[in-house]
ZAVEXMI-534341 format. One record per residue (C-alpha): residue number from 1; residue in one letter; x negated, y, z negated; chain. Coordinates in Angstrom, 2 decimals. Layout:
<recs>
[NUM,A,[X,Y,Z],A];
...
</recs>
This chain:
<recs>
[1,X,[85.63,-13.86,62.54],A];
[2,X,[81.70,-13.51,62.71],A];
[3,X,[82.82,-9.34,63.41],A];
[4,X,[84.53,-9.96,59.79],A];
[5,X,[81.38,-10.97,57.92],A];
[6,X,[79.32,-8.24,59.63],A];
[7,X,[81.37,-5.58,59.23],A];
[8,X,[81.72,-6.17,55.03],A];
[9,X,[77.19,-6.78,55.45],A];
[10,X,[77.29,-3.04,57.03],A];
[11,X,[79.86,-1.46,54.13],A];
[12,X,[77.60,-3.47,51.38],A];
[13,X,[74.67,-0.96,52.65],A];
[14,X,[71.27,-2.17,52.21],A];
[15,X,[70.43,-3.54,48.94],A];
[16,X,[68.65,-2.06,45.90],A];
[17,X,[66.95,-4.25,43.03],A];
[18,X,[66.73,-2.54,39.40],A];
[19,X,[62.55,-0.94,39.42],A];
[20,X,[62.25,-3.17,36.99],A];
[21,X,[62.65,-5.88,39.32],A];
[22,X,[60.56,-4.71,41.99],A];
[23,X,[57.22,-6.38,42.92],A];
[24,X,[53.92,-3.94,42.13],A];
[25,X,[51.76,-3.58,45.33],A];
[26,X,[48.01,-4.34,44.79],A];
[27,X,[46.84,-1.51,44.72],A];
[28,X,[49.05,-0.90,42.05],A];
[29,X,[48.18,-3.65,39.87],A];
[30,X,[44.06,-3.22,40.46],A];
[31,X,[42.18,-1.86,37.69],A];
[32,X,[38.47,-0.18,38.86],A];
[33,X,[35.50,-2.86,37.67],A];
[34,X,[33.63,0.35,36.39],A];
[35,X,[36.74,1.53,34.46],A];
[36,X,[37.18,-1.41,32.16],A];
[37,X,[32.51,-1.85,31.92],A];
[38,X,[32.91,2.31,30.74],A];
[39,X,[31.62,2.47,27.12],A];
[40,X,[32.56,5.35,25.17],A];
[41,X,[29.38,6.68,24.82],A];
[42,X,[28.83,9.23,22.20],A];
[43,X,[26.26,11.54,22.18],A];
[44,X,[25.10,14.13,19.13],A];
[45,X,[21.89,16.44,18.33],A];
[46,X,[21.08,17.03,14.24],A];
[47,X,[18.31,18.02,11.95],A];
[48,X,[17.57,16.49,8.75],A];
[49,X,[15.55,17.16,5.55],A];
[50,X,[14.30,14.47,3.07],A];
[51,X,[11.36,13.28,0.50],A];
[52,X,[9.09,10.58,1.77],A];
[53,X,[6.39,8.47,-0.68],A];
[54,X,[3.77,5.90,0.23],A];
[55,X,[3.09,3.22,-2.15],A];
[56,X,[-0.45,4.34,-2.89],A];
[57,X,[-0.16,7.69,-2.18],A];
[58,X,[-0.61,9.87,-6.16],A];
[59,X,[2.69,12.16,-5.02],A];
[60,X,[5.90,11.99,-2.95],A];
[61,X,[6.68,14.09,-0.32],A];
[62,X,[8.41,16.61,1.60],A];
[63,X,[9.53,15.88,5.22],A];
[64,X,[11.62,18.15,7.44],A];
[65,X,[13.02,16.54,11.07],A];
[66,X,[14.90,16.90,14.57],A];
[67,X,[17.16,13.65,15.97],A];
[68,X,[19.42,12.40,19.07],A];
[69,X,[21.84,9.76,18.32],A];
[70,X,[24.01,8.16,21.02],A];
[71,X,[26.89,5.62,19.78],A];
[72,X,[27.18,2.95,22.61],A];
[73,X,[30.15,0.66,21.14],A];
[74,X,[31.86,0.02,17.68],A];
[75,X,[29.36,-1.47,16.38],A];
[76,X,[25.59,-0.43,17.97],A];
[77,X,[24.18,3.36,18.26],A];
[78,X,[20.82,4.33,18.89],A];
[79,X,[18.55,6.94,17.19],A];
[80,X,[15.25,8.99,18.29],A];
[81,X,[13.59,11.05,15.56],A];
[82,X,[10.52,13.33,15.22],A];
[83,X,[9.67,14.11,11.94],A];
[84,X,[7.04,16.16,9.68],A];
[85,X,[5.40,15.40,6.50],A];
[86,X,[3.56,17.28,4.66],A];
[87,X,[0.52,16.31,2.90],A];
[88,X,[0.14,13.48,1.03],A];
[89,X,[-2.90,12.51,-1.44],A];
[90,X,[-4.97,8.98,-2.00],A];
[91,X,[-7.71,7.95,-4.27],A];
[92,X,[-7.20,10.47,-6.40],A];
[93,X,[-6.71,13.91,-4.48],A];
[94,X,[-9.79,12.76,-2.25],A];
[95,X,[-8.17,11.32,0.85],A];
[96,X,[-5.75,13.45,2.10],A];
[97,X,[-2.73,12.47,4.62],A];
[98,X,[-0.51,14.15,7.23],A];
[99,X,[1.68,12.67,9.37],A];
[100,X,[3.89,13.01,12.18],A];
[101,X,[6.51,9.46,12.94],A];
[102,X,[8.18,9.34,16.18],A];
[103,X,[10.96,7.15,15.35],A];
[104,X,[13.45,4.91,17.57],A];
[105,X,[15.49,2.89,16.04],A];
[106,X,[18.47,0.85,16.85],A];
[107,X,[22.08,0.95,14.31],A];
[108,X,[24.68,-1.53,13.65],A];
[109,X,[27.66,-0.02,12.28],A];
[110,X,[30.00,-2.20,9.90],A];
[111,X,[33.31,-2.24,10.90],A];
[112,X,[35.53,-0.08,8.74],A];
[113,X,[38.65,0.64,11.30],A];
[114,X,[39.50,4.59,11.09],A];
[115,X,[37.05,5.60,7.79],A];
[116,X,[35.48,8.85,8.08],A];
[117,X,[32.69,6.91,6.80],A];
[118,X,[30.81,4.80,8.62],A];
[119,X,[28.26,2.54,7.22],A];
[120,X,[25.06,0.79,9.20],A];
[121,X,[22.24,-1.24,9.49],A];
[122,X,[19.00,-0.02,11.02],A];
[123,X,[15.95,-1.71,12.91],A];
[124,X,[13.38,0.42,14.88],A];
[125,X,[9.59,1.38,15.84],A];
[126,X,[7.36,4.09,17.08],A];
[127,X,[4.10,5.42,16.01],A];
[128,X,[2.72,8.32,13.82],A];
[129,X,[0.00,11.00,14.35],A];
[130,X,[-1.96,10.92,11.73],A];
[131,X,[-4.57,13.56,10.77],A];
[132,X,[-6.96,12.64,7.61],A];
[133,X,[-9.11,14.70,6.05],A];
[134,X,[-11.95,13.47,2.75],A];
[135,X,[-13.45,15.06,-0.24],A];
[136,X,[-15.03,14.28,-3.32],A];
[137,X,[-17.06,11.45,-3.18],A];
[138,X,[-15.50,10.21,-0.35],A];
[139,X,[-16.23,13.23,1.66],A];
[140,X,[-16.78,12.52,5.76],A];
[141,X,[-15.44,14.41,8.90],A];
[142,X,[-11.87,14.35,9.31],A];
[143,X,[-9.79,12.54,11.93],A];
[144,X,[-6.52,12.32,14.37],A];
[145,X,[-5.02,8.95,15.17],A];
[146,X,[-2.57,7.46,16.65],A];
[147,X,[-0.71,4.20,14.52],A];
[148,X,[1.52,2.30,15.43],A];
[149,X,[4.80,1.51,13.03],A];
[150,X,[8.04,-0.15,12.70],A];
[151,X,[10.93,0.06,9.98],A];
[152,X,[14.02,-0.88,8.37],A];
[153,X,[16.74,0.22,6.55],A];
[154,X,[20.56,1.42,6.20],A];
[155,X,[22.79,4.64,5.92],A];
[156,X,[25.60,6.31,6.13],A];
[157,X,[27.94,8.66,8.25],A];
[158,X,[30.26,10.82,6.98],A];
[159,X,[32.26,12.58,9.78],A];
[160,X,[32.96,16.25,9.13],A];
[161,X,[35.25,17.51,11.53],A];
[162,X,[36.00,16.03,15.25],A];
[163,X,[32.87,18.02,16.44],A];
[164,X,[30.01,17.13,13.78],A];
[165,X,[29.59,14.68,10.65],A];
[166,X,[26.80,14.28,8.12],A];
[167,X,[24.67,11.24,8.06],A];
[168,X,[22.24,9.70,4.99],A];
[169,X,[20.18,6.61,5.80],A];
[170,X,[17.02,4.91,3.51],A];
[171,X,[14.10,3.63,5.79],A];
[172,X,[11.02,1.34,4.98],A];
[173,X,[8.32,2.00,6.82],A];
[174,X,[5.22,0.10,7.52],A];
[175,X,[2.80,1.51,9.57],A];
[176,X,[-0.90,1.10,10.43],A];
[177,X,[-4.16,2.65,8.24],A];
[178,X,[-5.72,4.68,9.38],A];
[179,X,[-9.74,4.53,9.71],A];
[180,X,[-11.47,5.25,5.98],A];
[181,X,[-8.78,4.45,3.76],A];
[182,X,[-10.46,2.87,1.00],A];
[183,X,[-8.47,-0.04,1.07],A];
[184,X,[-4.54,1.93,0.61],A];
[185,X,[-1.92,1.47,1.58],A];
[186,X,[0.42,4.24,4.19],A];
[187,X,[3.60,2.53,3.90],A];
[188,X,[5.87,4.48,2.70],A];
[189,X,[9.93,4.61,1.67],A];
[190,X,[11.91,7.47,2.52],A];
[191,X,[15.37,9.30,1.96],A];
[192,X,[16.81,11.62,4.34],A];
[193,X,[20.35,13.89,4.85],A];
[194,X,[21.28,15.99,7.88],A];
[195,X,[23.34,16.69,9.91],A];
[196,X,[24.56,15.73,13.43],A];
[197,X,[26.56,17.76,15.97],A];
[198,X,[28.60,15.86,19.25],A];
[199,X,[27.90,17.13,22.52],A];
[200,X,[30.63,17.76,24.90],A];
[201,X,[31.51,14.37,27.14],A];
</recs>
């Protein structure tokens, strides 16, 4: 009897389970923590131009600048920029201001899904190298100062192709006034448009 049972077991061969019923090994089911934590970081660089106008200036001025940007999360980014503003005149063209702002900002994107347009709000801080010269009845020695600033604003990105996007933003900048500014405010508002090129990951 025992010999019959053994013979039947040997003739049946090994027990083959379907692949979908085979248990996964620990190695197969383990996901590395680094892979879970890794963000889809995307870097880009570009240039922009625009218009800036101090509230107490006689006329607005033009600016040109360069910036680098990083997309950290779907809702978060960061930007660093340098601008070169043409001179602005104050106090009946007797005070002349030339500024080179350095600005660092956080970008907060709205959830728009797969839309090519990505609107965002922004806030940041920085400093500006301010060259001030005086003429007329306010004539005195010129000065060059480092003035702190902060700003808020809004903008939008528009993807032109997978490697390039258009950017436009509006900023309200609040800056420390240079010395001997005759009660004027150097705070300004600026609007810029630019192109950024995505860097290889």
